[in-house]
N, C-alpha and C positions, 0 to 999 in steps of 0.2 A: 466657299471653304473646300479645301482639298479633301476628297473622300479618304477615309481611313477605316480599317477593319476594327470592329469592337471585340473586346474579349468576350468569349461566349457566356461568361458569368456576370458581365457588367450590370445588366438590367436586373437580374435576379438578386444580386447583392444589394443594389440600390433600393429595390422594392422591399427587401427584408426589413429595412429600417422603418417602413411604414406599414408593415404587415400586421402588427398587433396594436391597433389604436385602443385608447382607453374607452370604456363604455360611456354612453351618454345617458344620464339618469335624471329624470325629473323628480321633484319632491311633491308629495310623498311617494314612496315605492318600497317594495319588498324584494330583497335579493336572496336567492337560494344558491349556495356555492357548494361544489362537490369536487374533491380531488381523489383520483383512483390510481392505485399503484399495484403492480404485480408483486407478490410477496418475495419472490426470488428471481434473479436474473432479469431485473426490470430493464436494464440498459439494452440487453440483447433480445428483448421481447419481439414478437411478431406485431409490428405496428399496424398491419392491415386489420388486425382485430379491433384496434382503437377506432379506426375509420368505420368498420362494420357496425360497431356499437353506436357510434354517432348517427350513422345512416338509419339504423333501427329507430332511433328517437325521432329523427326528421320525418321518416315515413309515416309516423303516427299522426303528423300534422300536415302532411303533403308538402313539406318544405323542399326547397332545392338542395341537391346533394353537393358536397364539396368535391374538389379535384381528388383523384385517387391517391396522390402523394401529398395531400395538403397537411400542414401542421397547425392550421388555425382556421376558424370558421366563425362567422357572425351573421345572424339573421333572425327573422321573426318566426316563432313557432306558436301558433295559436295566439293567446294573449300574453305570451312571454317573449322577451327579447333574449336570445341565447348567444353566448360567446363560448367557444370551445378552443382550447389550446393544448397542443401536444408538446411535452417537455422530454428531457432526457430520460427521466425515470418515471414520470407520471403524466396523467392528462387531467385537465381541469374543465369543469362546466360551471358557467355563471348564468343564471336565469334571473332576469329583472322583470318584475311585474308592477304595473302602476297601482298606486294606492296601497293601503295597509289594512290588515284585519283589525277588527275591534279588540280581539284578544292578541296581546303582544306575543310574538314568536310562536304563533299557532303552528303546530306540526303540519296542518293541512296546507300551509303556504309552500311546502316542499313538493306540491303536486306536479310541478313541472317535470319531475323525475318519477315516473310511475314505479310502484314496487316490483312488478314483474320485470321491468326493464333493468332496475337496479340488481335484481337477482341474476340476470344474464350478463352482468359486467365481466369483462375479461381480466379483472383484477379485484383488489380489495380497497375499501375506503380507508385512505390515510387520514382524511379529515373532511368535515363538512361544516358549514356555517350558515346562519341566518342573520341577515343585516336588515334592521328595521330603520328606514330613512323617513324622518318626519321634519316638519318645520320646527325651528327652535322656539320653545316657549320661554317664559321667564326662568331665572335660575332656580327658584323654589320648585317649580314644576319639574324641572330637569332632575333636581335632587330627589324629589318624590318618586319619579319614574325609576331612577337608578336604584333606589332602596327597594323597590318592588321587584325589579327584574334581575338583579345581580346579587352575588354574595359580597357583602361589604368588606370582608377580610382580604379578598384578592382583587377587588375592583380597581381597575385602572381607567382614568378618565382625564381628558385634556382638551383644551382648545387647540385647533390645528389650522394651518395655513392662514395665519394672520386673522384668527377669530372667524374664519369662514364657516366653521362648524365645530361641534363638540362630539368627540368620539368616546365611546365607553365599551368596556368588556371586562369580564372576570376570568376569561380564558378557562372556563369550566365547561364540561360537556353536560348539556341539559338532559332531562329524561327522554327526550326524543332522539338523542344521539348527536346533537349539533352544538357547535360553539355559538355564542350569542354576541352580536355587536349592535350597539345602538348608535345612530348617527343623527344628531340634531343639527339641521342645516340652517344657517343664518339667512334671513330674507335677503334676496339680492344675489346670492351665490349662484353662479351659472351651472347649467346642467353638465357641462364638460368638467368643471372643477369638482362637482359632486361625484361624477363618474371616476375621476382620478382618485379621490379619497376612498371610494368603495374598492377600487382595484388594489390600492395599497393595503387596505385592511385585509383583504383576502390573501394577498401575497405574504403579509406578515404571518398570518396563521399557517399558510401552506408551508413556507420555508422553515418556520419554527418546528412544525411537525416533522418535516423531512430531516432537519438537522438533529432532532432528538433520536433518530434512528441510530446515529453514531453512539449516543449514550447507551442505548439498549444493547448495542453490540459489545460495548466495553463491559457492561455488567455481566454478559455471558463469558467474556474472556478473562475476567479478573481471577477466577480460581486457577486457570491454566497458566496465566502469567505468573501468579504467585508461586505455583509449583516449579516452573522453570527457573524463577529467580532463586528459590531455595536450592535447587539442584546445582545451579551454576555457582552459587556461593560455596556449597559443599565441595565441589570439584576444585575451586580455586584454593580452598583451605588445604585440601590434600596435596595440591601442587606446592603450597608453601611449606608444609611440614614434612614433605617427602614420605607420607604414610602409604603411598601407593606408587607403583612403578609407572613411569610416564607412558610406556606402551599400553598399559591397562587404562589409564586416564584418557588418552587421546581419542579412542572411539566414542566414549561417553561424551566428551566435550564436543566432538564433531556432530554427534546426533542432537545434542542440545542446541547447537548453533543452527542446524538445519531446521529444527522445530521453530525456533525464533524467526528465522527468515521466512518460513512458510506462513506463520501468523502475520508477519508484516506484509507479505504479498497479498494475503487474503483480505486484510483490512485497509490496504493502501487506498483503494477507491473510496471506501466509506469515510475514512479520515479526511481525504481531500474534499469529498462532497460536503461533509459536515462543516468544514472551514468555509467553503464557498457559500453554503446556505446561511451560515451565521452572518457573513458579511452582507448578504442581501437583506436579512432581517434588520440589521442595524442601519443599513442605508435607507430602507423604506421608512423606518421610524424617524430617521434624521430629516428626510425630506418633508415629513408632516409638519415640521417646525412647531413642536408642541409648546404650549403655555399652560401652566397649572390652572386647574379649575377648583376653586374653593379649597385650596390646600391639599387636594387629593393627589395620590401618586399617579404619575404619568405612565405611558407605555414604556418609556425608557427606564423609569424607576422599577417597574414590574420586571422587565427583562434583566436588569442588573441584579435584582434580588433572587429571582426564581429561575431564570434561564441561563445566565452567564455561568453560575457554578457548575451546571451540567456540562456546558461546553468546555469550561476549563478542565473538568475531569477528563473529557475526551482528549484534549490537547496534552494533558499531563501523562495520560496513559500512552499516547502515541510517542511522546518523548521517552517514557520509561522503556517501552518496547524497543525503540531504536538504541537506547543506551545498553540494554541487555544484549542486543544483537552485537553491538560494538565490543562489549566486554567479552562475549563468547569468541568473537573473531580474534581479539588480542590474546585471550587466553590460549586459543588454539595455536596461534603463531609462537607464543612463548614456549608452549609445550613441545611444538615441533622443533623449535630451536634447541631445547634441552635434549630431546631425543637425538638430534643431529650431532650435538656436542658429544653425547655419550657414545654414539656410534663412531664418531671421529676418533675418540680415545681408544675404542676397541680396535678400530682399523690401524691406529698407530702402534698399539701393542702387537697386533698381528704382523705388521710390517717389521717391527723390531725382532720378533720371533723368526720371521723369514730371513732377516739379515743374519741372525745368529746361525740359522741352519745353513745358509749359503756359505758363511765363513767356515763352518765345520766341513761342509762339502768340499770347499776349496782346499782346506788343509788335508782332507782325506785324499783329494785328487793329487796333491803334491806328494803325499806319502806313496800313493799308488804309482805315481810317475817314477819316484825313486826306486821302488821295487821293480818297476818295469825295466829301468836302466840296468839294474843288477842282473835281472833274469836274461834280458837280451844280450847283455855283455857276456854272460857266462857261456851262452851258446855261440856267440860270435868269436870268443877267445878259443873255444874248442875247434871251430872251423879254421880259424887263423893258424892254430897249432898244426892241424893236419896239413895246411898249405906250406908251413915252414919246416916240416919234418925232414925233407930232403937235405936241409942244411946240416943235419947231424953228421953227415959224411965229412964235414970239415973239422969235426972234433967238438962241436958245440952240443951240449946235452939238450934233451927235450925240455927239461925243467927250465933251462935258461931261455930257450926260445919262447916257451909259454909265458914266462915272466916278462920278457921283453915286449911281447905282443899285448899284454893285458892292459897297460895304461893307455896306449894309443886307441885300442878298440873301445875301451870304456868312454874315453873322451869323444870319440866319433859318435858313439851311440847317444851320449848325453846331448851333444850338439844337434844331432838329427832330431831327437824328440823335442828339443826346445824350438827348433825351426818349425816343426809341424804344429806345435801348440800356438806359436805366434801367427802362423798362417790361418789357423782355425779361428783365432781371436779376431 
């Protein structure tokens, strides 16, 4: 084969598809899951702190370190199998331990993450979960366990992946601060399939929590958006009834538009992230291929009743904010148009006034020119008379000479001034 240069990113891009494999989990086992996020500027955080925090945990067990720029890690730490992933806004830790405690969802099962290590975290917990994985008993035993472990009013339970397991959760935070998931695995289900179910349950919880950040942001913005909506409506009303001069309204309208654009810019990332996280939640639930268990609500039913209204509120507020911004822009354009029209009318009136003044000036100029002809002619006739006085010796009187010279002199002066005016024009 003819040698050819590879793109420098070819191998890294191909390997990225295989960089985050599903965990392999035997039954029974206990899963401790943790997601950590910086409270502010999570996207622009110093990611070396995430690596340092992971290395701190690995050093406690003498485990091998990841690469300095790693975004994922998997390995054994003591009696736990650990999977670490770094995401755009958060990092996740999944610790799988063989067997389960006699006490279901025992807080001690979270021992993979020591308290002092948790306190040194570079962020805050966005969610944590305990997954209890056991072999599937008969349906009556499953119902008894669900009644003991979960709140019946919000319990979601379903058969998944063609009856490979039964998943259940009430999506409530227990006294230890964790979400609870129960996974009853059907005999014969492989370890990799079990691991995929565990991964999807953890992702559903994580992305649900992350998408709800958009709802929290909306609740903070509601008063401000309502205030700007009322202000914009008032300004539009004043534009309609002409109760205020456009020059006074325009600055207020522009400031309102700027505030709306600023809000939109600040919320754009969170709105986009909420939509992306919601899509992942729905997709993860869809791939579980749920079937009802004993007529109980499924995960999809729970999300439709409890989760989707919050997401729809976020989308509606995003649309409302965009609509307000568009209204402010259109209002500003209309007001600027009105101001321009009024100024054009003022300019037209000014031009008409200037035309009248120019006409008066022209008339005055013509009057002055007439007077100038008279004045110049008077002096010119006097000079011409002196020039013609010697002719009085022939018997012609001075009066006759002056009268004879007057008309030609006046005509010459008028023609001369007219010629000068034409040349100047």
